All heavy atoms as TSV, in Angstrom:
chain	resi	resn	atom	element	x	y	z
A	1	MET	N	N	0.832	-1.191	0.000
A	1	MET	CA	C	0.000	0.000	0.000
A	1	MET	C	C	0.881	1.261	0.000
A	1	MET	O	O	0.600	2.205	-0.705
A	1	MET	CB	C	-0.904	-0.031	1.231
A	1	MET	CG	C	-1.822	1.137	1.296
A	1	MET	SD	S	-3.368	0.685	0.538
A	1	MET	CE	C	-4.330	2.079	0.936
A	2	THR	N	N	1.917	1.275	0.791
A	2	THR	CA	C	2.797	2.431	0.871
A	2	THR	C	C	3.517	2.650	-0.447
A	2	THR	O	O	3.716	3.782	-0.875
A	2	THR	CB	C	3.825	2.235	2.001
A	2	THR	OG1	O	3.130	1.947	3.204
A	2	THR	CG2	C	4.676	3.458	2.179
A	3	LYS	N	N	3.883	1.560	-1.105
A	3	LYS	CA	C	4.556	1.649	-2.394
A	3	LYS	C	C	3.641	2.315	-3.429
A	3	LYS	O	O	4.072	3.144	-4.220
A	3	LYS	CB	C	4.920	0.250	-2.868
A	3	LYS	CG	C	6.293	0.121	-3.406
A	3	LYS	CD	C	6.526	-1.286	-3.903
A	3	LYS	CE	C	7.831	-1.812	-3.380
A	3	LYS	NZ	N	8.206	-3.088	-3.943
A	4	THR	N	N	2.381	1.963	-3.419
A	4	THR	CA	C	1.403	2.514	-4.363
A	4	THR	C	C	1.200	4.003	-4.130
A	4	THR	O	O	1.158	4.794	-5.076
A	4	THR	CB	C	0.068	1.768	-4.236
A	4	THR	OG1	O	0.298	0.372	-4.350
A	4	THR	CG2	C	-0.901	2.209	-5.304
A	5	ILE	N	N	1.074	4.404	-2.893
A	5	ILE	CA	C	0.879	5.826	-2.564
A	5	ILE	C	C	2.114	6.629	-2.939
A	5	ILE	O	O	2.006	7.728	-3.521
A	5	ILE	CB	C	0.539	5.980	-1.065
A	5	ILE	CG1	C	-0.827	5.363	-0.773
A	5	ILE	CG2	C	0.566	7.452	-0.662
A	5	ILE	CD1	C	-1.178	5.306	0.690
A	6	THR	N	N	3.286	6.105	-2.639
A	6	THR	CA	C	4.532	6.791	-2.988
A	6	THR	C	C	4.655	6.947	-4.498
A	6	THR	O	O	5.023	8.017	-5.005
A	6	THR	CB	C	5.744	6.020	-2.441
A	6	THR	OG1	O	5.576	5.822	-1.044
A	6	THR	CG2	C	7.031	6.759	-2.714
A	7	LEU	N	N	4.334	5.908	-5.238
A	7	LEU	CA	C	4.385	5.965	-6.697
A	7	LEU	C	C	3.372	6.971	-7.245
A	7	LEU	O	O	3.680	7.738	-8.170
A	7	LEU	CB	C	4.134	4.573	-7.286
A	7	LEU	CG	C	4.233	4.457	-8.792
A	7	LEU	CD1	C	5.642	4.802	-9.264
A	7	LEU	CD2	C	3.864	3.056	-9.239
A	8	ALA	N	N	2.185	7.012	-6.683
A	8	ALA	CA	C	1.161	7.953	-7.129
A	8	ALA	C	C	1.599	9.395	-6.882
A	8	ALA	O	O	1.432	10.264	-7.754
A	8	ALA	CB	C	-0.154	7.669	-6.414
A	9	ILE	N	N	2.163	9.679	-5.737
A	9	ILE	CA	C	2.642	11.030	-5.425
A	9	ILE	C	C	3.773	11.415	-6.369
A	9	ILE	O	O	3.823	12.535	-6.884
A	9	ILE	CB	C	3.080	11.120	-3.947
A	9	ILE	CG1	C	1.863	11.003	-3.037
A	9	ILE	CG2	C	3.837	12.417	-3.688
A	9	ILE	CD1	C	2.190	10.888	-1.566
A	10	PHE	N	N	4.684	10.479	-6.617
A	10	PHE	CA	C	5.780	10.742	-7.543
A	10	PHE	C	C	5.260	11.069	-8.938
A	10	PHE	O	O	5.750	11.992	-9.592
A	10	PHE	CB	C	6.710	9.521	-7.595
A	10	PHE	CG	C	7.793	9.649	-8.620
A	10	PHE	CD1	C	8.861	10.508	-8.410
A	10	PHE	CD2	C	7.745	8.927	-9.794
A	10	PHE	CE1	C	9.860	10.635	-9.354
A	10	PHE	CE2	C	8.735	9.045	-10.748
A	10	PHE	CZ	C	9.797	9.899	-10.527
A	11	MET	N	N	4.280	10.327	-9.408
A	11	MET	CA	C	3.718	10.568	-10.743
A	11	MET	C	C	3.034	11.933	-10.818
A	11	MET	O	O	3.157	12.632	-11.814
A	11	MET	CB	C	2.731	9.452	-11.102
A	11	MET	CG	C	3.395	8.105	-11.293
A	11	MET	SD	S	4.634	8.103	-12.594
A	11	MET	CE	C	3.601	8.192	-14.010
A	12	VAL	N	N	2.326	12.328	-9.783
A	12	VAL	CA	C	1.664	13.639	-9.764
A	12	VAL	C	C	2.703	14.750	-9.817
A	12	VAL	O	O	2.574	15.710	-10.575
A	12	VAL	CB	C	0.764	13.772	-8.514
A	12	VAL	CG1	C	0.301	15.202	-8.332
A	12	VAL	CG2	C	-0.429	12.839	-8.624
A	13	VAL	N	N	3.753	14.633	-9.031
A	13	VAL	CA	C	4.820	15.643	-9.036
A	13	VAL	C	C	5.496	15.693	-10.399
A	13	VAL	O	O	5.783	16.770	-10.933
A	13	VAL	CB	C	5.838	15.356	-7.912
A	13	VAL	CG1	C	7.073	16.218	-8.052
A	13	VAL	CG2	C	5.199	15.548	-6.553
A	14	LEU	N	N	5.731	14.553	-11.015
A	14	LEU	CA	C	6.356	14.496	-12.327
A	14	LEU	C	C	5.497	15.170	-13.390
A	14	LEU	O	O	5.984	15.987	-14.176
A	14	LEU	CB	C	6.615	13.037	-12.712
A	14	LEU	CG	C	7.278	12.809	-14.068
A	14	LEU	CD1	C	8.701	13.346	-14.042
A	14	LEU	CD2	C	7.265	11.339	-14.414
A	15	VAL	N	N	4.212	14.881	-13.403
A	15	VAL	CA	C	3.303	15.480	-14.386
A	15	VAL	C	C	3.198	16.984	-14.172
A	15	VAL	O	O	3.246	17.750	-15.130
A	15	VAL	CB	C	1.917	14.803	-14.324
A	15	VAL	CG1	C	0.899	15.570	-15.135
A	15	VAL	CG2	C	2.023	13.362	-14.807
A	16	LEU	N	N	3.074	17.422	-12.948
A	16	LEU	CA	C	2.984	18.860	-12.679
A	16	LEU	C	C	4.271	19.571	-13.082
A	16	LEU	O	O	4.236	20.693	-13.602
A	16	LEU	CB	C	2.674	19.111	-11.203
A	16	LEU	CG	C	1.262	18.756	-10.751
A	16	LEU	CD1	C	1.128	18.969	-9.251
A	16	LEU	CD2	C	0.230	19.588	-11.497
A	17	GLY	N	N	5.392	18.948	-12.883
A	17	GLY	CA	C	6.668	19.535	-13.296
A	17	GLY	C	C	6.765	19.659	-14.795
A	17	GLY	O	O	7.267	20.654	-15.322
A	18	MET	N	N	6.277	18.676	-15.525
A	18	MET	CA	C	6.306	18.731	-16.982
A	18	MET	C	C	5.379	19.812	-17.512
A	18	MET	O	O	5.714	20.523	-18.453
A	18	MET	CB	C	5.930	17.373	-17.561
A	18	MET	CG	C	6.988	16.315	-17.330
A	18	MET	SD	S	6.492	14.673	-17.864
A	18	MET	CE	C	6.310	14.935	-19.613
A	19	VAL	N	N	4.211	19.956	-16.920
A	19	VAL	CA	C	3.263	20.985	-17.354
A	19	VAL	C	C	3.833	22.369	-17.093
A	19	VAL	O	O	3.738	23.266	-17.934
A	19	VAL	CB	C	1.904	20.796	-16.644
A	19	VAL	CG1	C	0.992	21.982	-16.881
A	19	VAL	CG2	C	1.244	19.513	-17.109
A	20	THR	N	N	4.449	22.572	-15.960
A	20	THR	CA	C	5.049	23.861	-15.624
A	20	THR	C	C	6.173	24.191	-16.585
A	20	THR	O	O	6.299	25.331	-17.041
A	20	THR	CB	C	5.596	23.836	-14.178
A	20	THR	OG1	O	4.550	23.467	-13.297
A	20	THR	CG2	C	6.137	25.192	-13.787
A	21	LYS	N	N	6.979	23.220	-16.937
A	21	LYS	CA	C	8.084	23.448	-17.858
A	21	LYS	C	C	7.580	23.843	-19.240
A	21	LYS	O	O	8.144	24.710	-19.890
A	21	LYS	CB	C	8.939	22.186	-17.956
A	21	LYS	CG	C	10.168	22.348	-18.802
A	21	LYS	CD	C	10.994	21.082	-18.824
A	21	LYS	CE	C	12.208	21.258	-19.695
A	21	LYS	NZ	N	12.991	20.042	-19.784
A	22	GLU	N	N	6.494	23.235	-19.716
A	22	GLU	CA	C	5.952	23.540	-21.033
A	22	GLU	C	C	5.358	24.935	-21.101
A	22	GLU	O	O	5.469	25.607	-22.106
A	22	GLU	CB	C	4.881	22.514	-21.401
A	22	GLU	CG	C	5.446	21.158	-21.738
A	22	GLU	CD	C	4.360	20.160	-22.086
A	22	GLU	OE1	O	3.203	20.582	-22.237
A	22	GLU	OE2	O	4.675	18.979	-22.200
A	23	THR	N	N	4.724	25.396	-20.048
A	23	THR	CA	C	4.052	26.691	-20.094
A	23	THR	C	C	4.995	27.866	-19.866
A	23	THR	O	O	4.649	28.996	-20.161
A	23	THR	CB	C	2.922	26.760	-19.047
A	23	THR	OG1	O	3.460	26.504	-17.759
A	23	THR	CG2	C	1.834	25.764	-19.366
A	24	GLN	N	N	6.190	27.638	-19.372
A	24	GLN	CA	C	7.098	28.740	-19.091
A	24	GLN	C	C	7.594	29.418	-20.356
A	24	GLN	O	O	7.781	30.619	-20.380
A	24	GLN	CB	C	8.289	28.248	-18.271
A	24	GLN	CG	C	7.954	28.017	-16.834
A	24	GLN	CD	C	9.152	27.491	-16.050
A	24	GLN	OE1	O	10.162	27.103	-16.631
A	24	GLN	NE2	N	9.022	27.479	-14.740
A	25	GLY	N	N	7.803	28.696	-21.434
A	25	GLY	CA	C	8.367	29.276	-22.644
A	25	GLY	C	C	7.363	29.943	-23.553
A	25	GLY	O	O	7.731	30.542	-24.546
A	26	GLU	N	N	6.080	29.878	-23.265
A	26	GLU	CA	C	5.059	30.379	-24.164
A	26	GLU	C	C	4.791	31.874	-24.014
A	26	GLU	O	O	4.124	32.451	-24.844
A	26	GLU	CB	C	3.765	29.603	-23.969
A	26	GLU	CG	C	3.899	28.147	-24.358
A	26	GLU	CD	C	2.615	27.381	-24.149
A	26	GLU	OE1	O	1.587	28.018	-23.874
A	26	GLU	OE2	O	2.645	26.154	-24.261
A	27	GLU	N	N	5.272	32.504	-22.987
A	27	GLU	CA	C	4.935	33.899	-22.731
A	27	GLU	C	C	5.592	34.851	-23.719
A	27	GLU	O	O	5.029	35.868	-24.062
A	27	GLU	CB	C	5.320	34.267	-21.308
A	27	GLU	CG	C	4.508	33.530	-20.268
A	27	GLU	CD	C	4.945	33.866	-18.863
A	27	GLU	OE1	O	5.744	34.794	-18.695
A	27	GLU	OE2	O	4.487	33.202	-17.936
A	28	ASN	N	N	6.785	34.541	-24.178
A	28	ASN	CA	C	7.523	35.455	-25.032
A	28	ASN	C	C	7.470	35.051	-26.497
A	28	ASN	O	O	8.325	35.433	-27.268
A	28	ASN	CB	C	8.984	35.529	-24.576
A	28	ASN	CG	C	9.103	36.107	-23.183
A	28	ASN	OD1	O	8.288	36.909	-22.775
A	28	ASN	ND2	N	10.100	35.681	-22.455
A	29	GLN	N	N	6.476	34.295	-26.901
A	29	GLN	CA	C	6.362	33.845	-28.280
A	29	GLN	C	C	5.446	34.781	-29.061
A	29	GLN	O	O	4.363	35.107	-28.626
A	29	GLN	CB	C	5.783	32.426	-28.351
A	29	GLN	CG	C	6.690	31.374	-27.774
A	29	GLN	CD	C	7.906	31.120	-28.642
A	29	GLN	OE1	O	7.823	31.142	-29.855
A	29	GLN	NE2	N	9.040	30.898	-28.013
A	30	CYS	N	N	5.920	35.202	-30.229
A	30	CYS	CA	C	5.109	35.995	-31.139
A	30	CYS	C	C	4.903	35.196	-32.415
A	30	CYS	O	O	5.712	34.337	-32.760
A	30	CYS	CB	C	5.795	37.320	-31.466
A	30	CYS	SG	S	5.839	38.455	-30.085
A	31	TYR	N	N	3.824	35.485	-33.112
A	31	TYR	CA	C	3.488	34.778	-34.339
A	31	TYR	C	C	3.217	35.778	-35.443
A	31	TYR	O	O	2.685	36.856	-35.205
A	31	TYR	CB	C	2.230	33.919	-34.134
A	31	TYR	CG	C	2.356	32.930	-33.018
A	31	TYR	CD1	C	1.889	33.229	-31.736
A	31	TYR	CD2	C	2.944	31.691	-33.231
A	31	TYR	CE1	C	2.010	32.317	-30.707
A	31	TYR	CE2	C	3.067	30.781	-32.209
A	31	TYR	CZ	C	2.591	31.091	-30.956
A	31	TYR	OH	O	2.714	30.191	-29.937
A	32	GLU	N	N	3.585	35.407	-36.650
A	32	GLU	CA	C	3.256	36.220	-37.815
A	32	GLU	C	C	2.884	35.278	-38.947
A	32	GLU	O	O	3.541	34.262	-39.175
A	32	GLU	CB	C	4.437	37.084	-38.254
A	32	GLU	CG	C	4.093	37.939	-39.454
A	32	GLU	CD	C	5.257	38.790	-39.933
A	32	GLU	OE1	O	6.285	38.836	-39.233
A	32	GLU	OE2	O	5.128	39.395	-40.988
A	33	TYR	N	N	1.798	35.602	-39.626
A	33	TYR	CA	C	1.384	34.823	-40.783
A	33	TYR	C	C	1.994	35.459	-42.017
A	33	TYR	O	O	1.796	36.640	-42.278
A	33	TYR	CB	C	-0.138	34.798	-40.894
A	33	TYR	CG	C	-0.796	34.027	-39.780
A	33	TYR	CD1	C	-1.269	34.686	-38.644
A	33	TYR	CD2	C	-0.926	32.653	-39.845
A	33	TYR	CE1	C	-1.853	33.980	-37.612
A	33	TYR	CE2	C	-1.508	31.943	-38.823
A	33	TYR	CZ	C	-1.976	32.614	-37.708
A	33	TYR	OH	O	-2.554	31.912	-36.677
A	34	ILE	N	N	2.746	34.666	-42.774
A	34	ILE	CA	C	3.396	35.155	-43.981
A	34	ILE	C	C	2.735	34.472	-45.169
A	34	ILE	O	O	2.645	33.239	-45.222
A	34	ILE	CB	C	4.903	34.833	-43.965
A	34	ILE	CG1	C	5.571	35.466	-42.743
A	34	ILE	CG2	C	5.571	35.291	-45.249
A	34	ILE	CD1	C	7.011	35.039	-42.541
A	35	SER	N	N	2.272	35.266	-46.131
A	35	SER	CA	C	1.691	34.702	-47.348
A	35	SER	C	C	2.792	34.476	-48.369
A	35	SER	O	O	3.609	35.355	-48.622
A	35	SER	CB	C	0.641	35.642	-47.934
A	35	SER	OG	O	-0.460	35.740	-47.067
A	36	THR	N	N	2.807	33.290	-48.940
A	36	THR	CA	C	3.812	32.956	-49.942
A	36	THR	C	C	3.256	33.260	-51.336
A	36	THR	O	O	2.071	33.065	-51.584
A	36	THR	CB	C	4.207	31.474	-49.848
A	36	THR	OG1	O	3.039	30.679	-50.006
A	36	THR	CG2	C	4.850	31.164	-48.519
A	37	PRO	N	N	4.094	33.718	-52.259
A	37	PRO	CA	C	3.609	34.062	-53.590
A	37	PRO	C	C	3.292	32.846	-54.461
A	37	PRO	O	O	2.583	32.957	-55.441
A	37	PRO	CB	C	4.770	34.863	-54.188
A	37	PRO	CG	C	5.965	34.453	-53.424
A	37	PRO	CD	C	5.477	34.063	-52.070
A	38	GLN	N	N	3.806	31.675	-54.103
A	38	GLN	CA	C	3.541	30.479	-54.882
A	38	GLN	C	C	2.151	29.932	-54.577
A	38	GLN	O	O	1.486	30.346	-53.639
A	38	GLN	CB	C	4.589	29.389	-54.573
A	38	GLN	CG	C	6.000	29.735	-54.965
A	38	GLN	CD	C	6.729	30.477	-53.856
A	38	GLN	OE1	O	6.217	30.593	-52.745
A	38	GLN	NE2	N	7.895	31.002	-54.159
A	39	GLU	N	N	1.731	28.956	-55.388
A	39	GLU	CA	C	0.440	28.310	-55.150
A	39	GLU	C	C	0.450	27.513	-53.851
A	39	GLU	O	O	-0.502	27.531	-53.098
A	39	GLU	CB	C	0.097	27.379	-56.313
A	39	GLU	CG	C	-0.297	28.089	-57.577
A	39	GLU	CD	C	-0.680	27.107	-58.667
A	39	GLU	OE1	O	-0.920	25.924	-58.359
A	39	GLU	OE2	O	-0.746	27.535	-59.828
A	40	ASN	N	N	1.536	26.813	-53.598
A	40	ASN	CA	C	1.648	25.970	-52.405
A	40	ASN	C	C	2.810	26.460	-51.539
A	40	ASN	O	O	3.832	26.895	-52.041
A	40	ASN	CB	C	1.890	24.514	-52.783
A	40	ASN	CG	C	0.761	23.939	-53.593
A	40	ASN	OD1	O	-0.375	24.363	-53.474
A	40	ASN	ND2	N	1.079	22.978	-54.442
A	41	CYS	N	N	2.629	26.350	-50.260
A	41	CYS	CA	C	3.687	26.727	-49.319
A	41	CYS	C	C	4.782	25.668	-49.354
A	41	CYS	O	O	4.512	24.471	-49.285
A	41	CYS	CB	C	3.102	26.837	-47.913
A	41	CYS	SG	S	4.289	27.303	-46.649
A	42	GLU	N	N	6.019	26.104	-49.471
A	42	GLU	CA	C	7.153	25.190	-49.435
A	42	GLU	C	C	7.857	25.356	-48.093
A	42	GLU	O	O	8.205	26.467	-47.692
A	42	GLU	CB	C	8.112	25.489	-50.578
A	42	GLU	CG	C	7.507	25.243	-51.942
A	42	GLU	CD	C	8.484	25.509	-53.065
A	42	GLU	OE1	O	9.710	25.521	-52.796
A	42	GLU	OE2	O	8.018	25.721	-54.187
A	43	GLY	N	N	8.075	24.232	-47.420
A	43	GLY	CA	C	8.616	24.251	-46.068
A	43	GLY	C	C	9.961	24.942	-45.941
A	43	GLY	O	O	10.180	25.725	-45.016
A	44	LEU	N	N	10.874	24.676	-46.862
A	44	LEU	CA	C	12.208	25.279	-46.763
A	44	LEU	C	C	12.165	26.782	-47.003
A	44	LEU	O	O	12.859	27.548	-46.332
A	44	LEU	CB	C	13.163	24.611	-47.758
A	44	LEU	CG	C	13.516	23.162	-47.458
A	44	LEU	CD1	C	14.381	22.577	-48.570
A	44	LEU	CD2	C	14.224	23.057	-46.129
A	45	VAL	N	N	11.337	27.218	-47.944
A	45	VAL	CA	C	11.211	28.653	-48.227
A	45	VAL	C	C	10.576	29.361	-47.034
A	45	VAL	O	O	11.013	30.437	-46.620
A	45	VAL	CB	C	10.391	28.886	-49.510
A	45	VAL	CG1	C	10.155	30.360	-49.739
A	45	VAL	CG2	C	11.080	28.258	-50.712
A	46	CYS	N	N	9.567	28.742	-46.468
A	46	CYS	CA	C	8.879	29.303	-45.301
A	46	CYS	C	C	9.855	29.435	-44.122
A	46	CYS	O	O	9.926	30.485	-43.477
A	46	CYS	CB	C	7.709	28.407	-44.933
A	46	CYS	SG	S	6.873	28.828	-43.410
A	47	ALA	N	N	10.609	28.385	-43.853
A	47	ALA	CA	C	11.568	28.411	-42.743
A	47	ALA	C	C	12.653	29.454	-42.986
A	47	ALA	O	O	13.037	30.191	-42.073
A	47	ALA	CB	C	12.191	27.033	-42.560
A	48	HIS	N	N	13.116	29.551	-44.231
A	48	HIS	CA	C	14.168	30.520	-44.567
A	48	HIS	C	C	13.665	31.959	-44.406
A	48	HIS	O	O	14.339	32.806	-43.810
A	48	HIS	CB	C	14.656	30.285	-45.984
A	48	HIS	CG	C	15.734	31.221	-46.439
A	48	HIS	ND1	N	16.074	32.375	-45.802
A	48	HIS	CD2	C	16.574	31.175	-47.495
A	48	HIS	CE1	C	17.041	32.991	-46.434
A	48	HIS	NE2	N	17.363	32.285	-47.468
A	49	ASP	N	N	12.469	32.242	-44.919
A	49	ASP	CA	C	11.909	33.595	-44.812
A	49	ASP	C	C	11.725	34.005	-43.357
A	49	ASP	O	O	12.027	35.140	-42.974
A	49	ASP	CB	C	10.571	33.684	-45.549
A	49	ASP	CG	C	10.732	33.625	-47.056
A	49	ASP	OD1	O	11.874	33.767	-47.542
A	49	ASP	OD2	O	9.709	33.426	-47.753
A	50	CYS	N	N	11.254	33.091	-42.544
A	50	CYS	CA	C	11.032	33.393	-41.125
A	50	CYS	C	C	12.358	33.623	-40.405
A	50	CYS	O	O	12.481	34.532	-39.587
A	50	CYS	CB	C	10.260	32.260	-40.473
A	50	CYS	SG	S	9.884	32.564	-38.742
A	51	THR	N	N	13.355	32.809	-40.718
A	51	THR	CA	C	14.663	32.967	-40.094
A	51	THR	C	C	15.297	34.296	-40.482
A	51	THR	O	O	15.859	35.001	-39.640
A	51	THR	CB	C	15.596	31.809	-40.495
A	51	THR	OG1	O	14.990	30.584	-40.088
A	51	THR	CG2	C	16.949	31.933	-39.827
A	52	MET	N	N	15.188	34.660	-41.745
A	52	MET	CA	C	15.782	35.918	-42.207
A	52	MET	C	C	15.050	37.137	-41.639
A	52	MET	O	O	15.662	38.142	-41.312
A	52	MET	CB	C	15.772	35.981	-43.735
A	52	MET	CG	C	16.645	34.913	-44.396
A	52	MET	SD	S	18.356	34.934	-43.839
A	52	MET	CE	C	18.918	36.424	-44.592
A	53	LYS	N	N	13.735	37.039	-41.518
A	53	LYS	CA	C	12.939	38.179	-41.071
A	53	LYS	C	C	12.978	38.372	-39.551
A	53	LYS	O	O	13.111	39.487	-39.063
A	53	LYS	CB	C	11.495	38.005	-41.541
A	53	LYS	CG	C	10.644	39.225	-41.422
A	53	LYS	CD	C	9.319	39.026	-42.142
A	53	LYS	CE	C	8.525	40.320	-42.151
A	53	LYS	NZ	N	7.252	40.173	-42.839
A	54	HIS	N	N	12.837	37.265	-38.802
A	54	HIS	CA	C	12.709	37.379	-37.340
A	54	HIS	C	C	13.697	36.516	-36.564
A	54	HIS	O	O	13.735	36.586	-35.335
A	54	HIS	CB	C	11.300	36.991	-36.893
A	54	HIS	CG	C	10.218	37.866	-37.430
A	54	HIS	ND1	N	10.063	39.170	-37.041
A	54	HIS	CD2	C	9.242	37.628	-38.345
A	54	HIS	CE1	C	9.030	39.695	-37.680
A	54	HIS	NE2	N	8.525	38.777	-38.477
A	55	GLY	N	N	14.413	35.638	-37.226
A	55	GLY	CA	C	15.282	34.703	-36.513
A	55	GLY	C	C	14.496	33.616	-35.827
A	55	GLY	O	O	14.926	33.079	-34.809
A	56	GLY	N	N	13.327	33.281	-36.386
A	56	GLY	CA	C	12.466	32.283	-35.759
A	56	GLY	C	C	12.309	31.041	-36.597
A	56	GLY	O	O	13.118	30.752	-37.474
A	57	ASN	N	N	11.231	30.298	-36.332
A	57	ASN	CA	C	10.932	29.050	-37.035
A	57	ASN	C	C	9.668	29.226	-37.858
A	57	ASN	O	O	8.641	29.662	-37.341
A	57	ASN	CB	C	10.727	27.898	-36.047
A	57	ASN	CG	C	11.973	27.614	-35.258
A	57	ASN	OD1	O	13.077	27.732	-35.772
A	57	ASN	ND2	N	11.804	27.237	-34.003
A	58	GLY	N	N	9.735	28.866	-39.129
A	58	GLY	CA	C	8.581	28.955	-40.008
A	58	GLY	C	C	8.069	27.581	-40.380
A	58	GLY	O	O	8.839	26.678	-40.677
A	59	VAL	N	N	6.738	27.424	-40.370
A	59	VAL	CA	C	6.097	26.162	-40.696
A	59	VAL	C	C	4.892	26.443	-41.583
A	59	VAL	O	O	4.128	27.377	-41.326
A	59	VAL	CB	C	5.620	25.422	-39.418
A	59	VAL	CG1	C	4.932	24.125	-39.759
A	59	VAL	CG2	C	6.770	25.175	-38.489
A	60	CYS	N	N	4.728	25.641	-42.628
A	60	CYS	CA	C	3.566	25.775	-43.502
A	60	CYS	C	C	2.319	25.272	-42.779
A	60	CYS	O	O	2.368	24.272	-42.064
A	60	CYS	CB	C	3.758	24.970	-44.779
A	60	CYS	SG	S	5.075	25.583	-45.835
A	61	VAL	N	N	1.203	25.965	-43.000
A	61	VAL	CA	C	-0.055	25.528	-42.413
A	61	VAL	C	C	-0.467	24.200	-43.037
A	61	VAL	O	O	-0.860	23.263	-42.358
A	61	VAL	CB	C	-1.160	26.583	-42.640
A	61	VAL	CG1	C	-2.497	26.086	-42.161
A	61	VAL	CG2	C	-0.798	27.873	-41.949
A	62	ASP	N	N	-0.360	24.122	-44.350
A	62	ASP	CA	C	-0.730	22.927	-45.104
A	62	ASP	C	C	0.042	22.965	-46.412
A	62	ASP	O	O	0.451	24.030	-46.865
A	62	ASP	CB	C	-2.238	22.952	-45.367
A	62	ASP	CG	C	-2.762	21.650	-45.914
A	62	ASP	OD1	O	-1.957	20.732	-46.139
A	62	ASP	OD2	O	-3.985	21.534	-46.112
A	63	THR	N	N	0.222	21.845	-47.049
A	63	THR	CA	C	0.971	21.828	-48.307
A	63	THR	C	C	0.188	22.471	-49.437
A	63	THR	O	O	0.765	22.918	-50.422
A	63	THR	CB	C	1.336	20.386	-48.704
A	63	THR	OG1	O	0.147	19.603	-48.754
A	63	THR	CG2	C	2.324	19.784	-47.727
A	64	THR	N	N	-1.121	22.547	-49.314
A	64	THR	CA	C	-1.933	23.181	-50.357
A	64	THR	C	C	-2.247	24.635	-50.038
A	64	THR	O	O	-2.883	25.311	-50.824
A	64	THR	CB	C	-3.254	22.412	-50.549
A	64	THR	OG1	O	-3.970	22.404	-49.310
A	64	THR	CG2	C	-2.975	20.973	-50.981
A	65	SER	N	N	-1.805	25.114	-48.901
A	65	SER	CA	C	-2.070	26.485	-48.469
A	65	SER	C	C	-0.930	27.408	-48.897
A	65	SER	O	O	0.176	26.965	-49.186
A	65	SER	CB	C	-2.223	26.533	-46.947
A	65	SER	OG	O	-2.349	27.852	-46.497
A	66	THR	N	N	-1.196	28.695	-48.913
A	66	THR	CA	C	-0.145	29.693	-49.207
A	66	THR	C	C	0.277	30.433	-47.947
A	66	THR	O	O	0.914	31.468	-48.028
A	66	THR	CB	C	-0.634	30.705	-50.257
A	66	THR	OG1	O	-1.778	31.385	-49.746
A	66	THR	CG2	C	-0.974	30.027	-51.563
A	67	THR	N	N	-0.087	29.898	-46.783
A	67	THR	CA	C	0.189	30.578	-45.526
A	67	THR	C	C	1.305	29.882	-44.761
A	67	THR	O	O	1.299	28.674	-44.593
A	67	THR	CB	C	-1.079	30.643	-44.654
A	67	THR	OG1	O	-2.119	31.252	-45.397
A	67	THR	CG2	C	-0.822	31.436	-43.400
A	68	CYS	N	N	2.237	30.689	-44.282
A	68	CYS	CA	C	3.370	30.220	-43.477
A	68	CYS	C	C	3.244	30.878	-42.099
A	68	CYS	O	O	3.027	32.076	-41.993
A	68	CYS	CB	C	4.667	30.636	-44.159
A	68	CYS	SG	S	6.139	30.428	-43.167
A	69	ILE	N	N	3.337	30.081	-41.040
A	69	ILE	CA	C	3.279	30.622	-39.682
A	69	ILE	C	C	4.697	30.741	-39.162
A	69	ILE	O	O	5.438	29.769	-39.088
A	69	ILE	CB	C	2.461	29.736	-38.740
A	69	ILE	CG1	C	1.027	29.616	-39.238
A	69	ILE	CG2	C	2.491	30.287	-37.318
A	69	ILE	CD1	C	0.177	28.699	-38.402
A	70	CYS	N	N	5.082	31.953	-38.794
A	70	CYS	CA	C	6.416	32.234	-38.288
A	70	CYS	C	C	6.327	32.459	-36.774
A	70	CYS	O	O	5.575	33.310	-36.308
A	70	CYS	CB	C	6.977	33.471	-38.973
A	70	CYS	SG	S	8.644	33.907	-38.459
A	71	THR	N	N	7.067	31.659	-36.021
A	71	THR	CA	C	7.094	31.765	-34.562
A	71	THR	C	C	8.479	32.268	-34.150
A	71	THR	O	O	9.485	31.709	-34.572
A	71	THR	CB	C	6.841	30.401	-33.919
A	71	THR	OG1	O	5.646	29.859	-34.448
A	71	THR	CG2	C	6.736	30.534	-32.410
A	72	TYR	N	N	8.504	33.313	-33.343
A	72	TYR	CA	C	9.770	33.892	-32.917
A	72	TYR	C	C	9.608	34.499	-31.532
A	72	TYR	O	O	8.495	34.693	-31.051
A	72	TYR	CB	C	10.238	34.949	-33.912
A	72	TYR	CG	C	9.261	36.076	-34.121
A	72	TYR	CD1	C	9.383	37.261	-33.401
A	72	TYR	CD2	C	8.228	35.970	-35.030
A	72	TYR	CE1	C	8.488	38.302	-33.583
A	72	TYR	CE2	C	7.327	37.000	-35.213
A	72	TYR	CZ	C	7.464	38.160	-34.503
A	72	TYR	OH	O	6.556	39.182	-34.672
A	73	GLU	N	N	10.739	34.803	-30.891
A	73	GLU	CA	C	10.702	35.417	-29.561
A	73	GLU	C	C	10.477	36.914	-29.708
A	73	GLU	O	O	11.111	37.570	-30.527
A	73	GLU	CB	C	12.010	35.166	-28.823
A	73	GLU	CG	C	12.198	33.732	-28.415
A	73	GLU	CD	C	13.417	33.526	-27.569
A	73	GLU	OE1	O	13.879	34.512	-26.929
A	73	GLU	OE2	O	13.914	32.393	-27.523
A	74	CYS	N	N	9.569	37.443	-28.913
A	74	CYS	CA	C	9.241	38.877	-28.961
A	74	CYS	C	C	10.385	39.727	-28.449
A	74	CYS	O	O	11.107	39.354	-27.593
A	74	CYS	CB	C	8.015	39.168	-28.129
A	74	CYS	SG	S	6.553	38.285	-28.689
């Protein structure tokens, strides 16, 4: 019984620590939507444009979309 309670407390502390760690980095994140001139968003072009413009990470919304989401630190 003691082993089970100790394990349960450990798991709760572990999960709470992981949640706290994930939410700490989100406060200083800014986003910008960049429209690409091509018909389809290309991942490398999107990442390059975002890096050159803001020093961040760019990701295409979809392969058939013309929108690139750029995430960078404010």
